[in-house]
N, C-alpha and C positions, 0 to 999 in steps of 0.2 A: 386204567386211569388215563393213560395216554390217549386211548381211543375216545374217552369222554371229552377230554380236552379238545381233541380234533373236531368232534361233532359240534362242540360249543363254538369253536372258531368259524366253522362253516355256516352255522345258523346266524352267527353275528354278521358274517360277510354278506349273507343273503339279505338280511334285514337292512344293512347299510346300502347294498345295491338297489333294493326296492325303493328305499327312501330317495336315493339319488335319481332314479328313473322317474318317480312321481314328480320330483321338483323340476326336472327337465321338461316334462309334459306341461306342467303348469306354466313355466316360463314361455314355452312355445305358444300355448293358447293365448296368453296375455299379449304376446307380441302380435299374434294374428288379429286379436280384437282391437288392439291399438291401431294397427295398420288400416283395418277396415274403417275405424272411427275417423282416422285422419283422411282417408280417401273420401269418405262421406262428407267430411267438413270442407275439403277442398272442392268438392263437386258443387256444393251449395252456392258459393259465390258465383260460379259460372252460370248456374241457373238464374240467380238474381240478375246477373249481367245480361243474360239473354232476355229476361223479362223486361229489363230497362230498355234494351235495344228495341224490343217489340213496341213498348210504349212510345219510345222516341220515334219509331217508324210511323206509328199511328198519328202522332203529333205532326210529323212532317207532312203526311198525306192530307190531314185536315187543313193544315196551314196552306198547302198548295192549292187545295180546292177552294178555300176562302179567297185567296189572292186571285185565282182564275175567275171566280164569280164576280168579284169586285171589279176586275179589269173589264169584264164583259159588260157589266151594268154601266160602268163609267163611259165606255165607248158608245154604248147604245144611247144612253141619256144625253151624252154630249154631242151626238150626231145632229146635224141639221144643215139647212142651206138657206140662202137668202141674206137679207141685210138686217143686222141687229138694230132695232128701233130705239134701244135704250131702256125699255121697260120689261126686259126679259123675254120679249117675243121677237120672232123673226118674220119678216114679210118677204114674199117671193119677189125677186127682181124681175121687172117687166122687160119685154123684148123691145129693143130700140127700133123705131120706125125706119123703114127704108122708103124711098120715094114711090116704089111700086106697091106699098101697103096702103096708099092713100088715094082718095078721090079728090082731084084738084079742080079748082075753078079760079078765074080772075075777073076783075071788073075795074073799070077806070073810075077814079074819084076826082073831084075838083078841089077839095080842101087842100090847103098848104101849097097852092100853086099847081096842083094836079099830081096824082100818084096812082100806082097800081096796087089794088088790094088783092092779096093771095089768100085763098080760103082752102083749108086742109081738113078732111074728115077721113077717119079710118074706113076702109072697105068693109063690107058686110062680113061679120064673123071674126074680125081682126081686132085685137087690143094691143096697142103698142105705145111707146113713149117717145115724145119729141124731147130731145135733150135740151138742157139749159144752155144753149149755144146759138150763135147767129145762124140763120138759114144761109145756105150757099146759093146765091143767085148770080148767074153769069149771062153775058150778052154777046151776041155776034160770034163769028167764026174765030176771033182771037181770044175768046173766053174772058173778056173783061168782067171782073167780079165787083159786086156792090160792097162798099164799105159799111161799117156800123153807123146806124142813125142814133143809137143810144150809147151812153157812156159805160153801161154795164149790162151783162147778160141777165135775162129773166129767169123764171123758174121753169122746171121741166113740166110738160103737159102730157097727161095720159089720154090718148085718143081711143074712144070706144063708143059705139052707138051713135048718139046725136051730138056728142062733144065735138066742138069745132075750134080750130086754131086759126089765127089770122096774123099775117105779116104784111107790112106796107113797104112798097118800093118806090123811091123817087129816082127816075132814070137820069135826070139832069139837074145838077146842083150849081152849075156855073151860069154866069150871066152873058156868056159869049154866044155867038151864032154857030159855033162849031159843034160837032158831034156826029154820031152814026145813026142813020135812019133804020130802024128795025121793026119787025112785027111779031117777034116771039122772044120769050125769055127761057132760060134753062134753070131749073130748080132742083136742088139735092138736099138731103138731110146730112149736112156736114161734108167735109172734103173726102171722107172715106166711103161715101155712098156710091155703090157700083152701078146703080140704076137711076141716074138723073132723068128728069122728064122735061120735055119742051112744051111750054104753055103758050097758046096764042094770045096776043094782045093787039090793041089798036096800034097803028103806026106811031112809033115813039122815037124821040131823039135821045141818044144815050151819051152822056158826058159826066164823068165822076159820079156814078150812081151810088145810092145808099139804101140800106134795108133795115127795118126794125127787127127786134126779137119776135118770137112767137108770143101771142097773147090770146086770151080767151074772149076778149071783147074787141070788136072792130074799132071802137073809139080809141083804144090804146095803141092801135097799130098805124097811127098817122105819122109819117116820117118827116117831122119838122127838121129843117136844116139848121 
């Protein structure tokens, strides 16, 4: 009887031990599954973040390319030279004439008490601009310069081909007998012209000389005092 009771206790203990072992295994498996699920869950936002970062990178690259293209086009389209004429177009600025760009001639006229008509034409193959400024005309070794015969400067003139410009010089505007006797005049295109020319004239008396602006008609180049 005692032996039966012992066997019954052993069997009971074995059953209880097996049940406890099974419960421990189930708890361990559940914990493992939960850990894996949590790891998977925490990994997913990282992947999403990486995807967002990639998308953001693509957006940055596209935006950079677009800005670069726009800047290039703007620079290219905005480039240009010359003078804005006010109608959205630009015209090339002409070269300012120098005295050595021009074929010169002079002749004596009797109108207005007598004066010298200076004629200027561009040399072959040259196109240049006479500025809207008084010609520089000087006399003698002391460089006496002619003053203005007109109250305002005229318009600039582009010399090319057969286009001719005229200026009139009155070498003597005083009523006295004084003055310098000369047979040449020195002409330049403004005070900065580094190549003035000496033009022959008939013998003239120089005293308080005056000169007109450049004109395209000789009739407009009469130096009335």
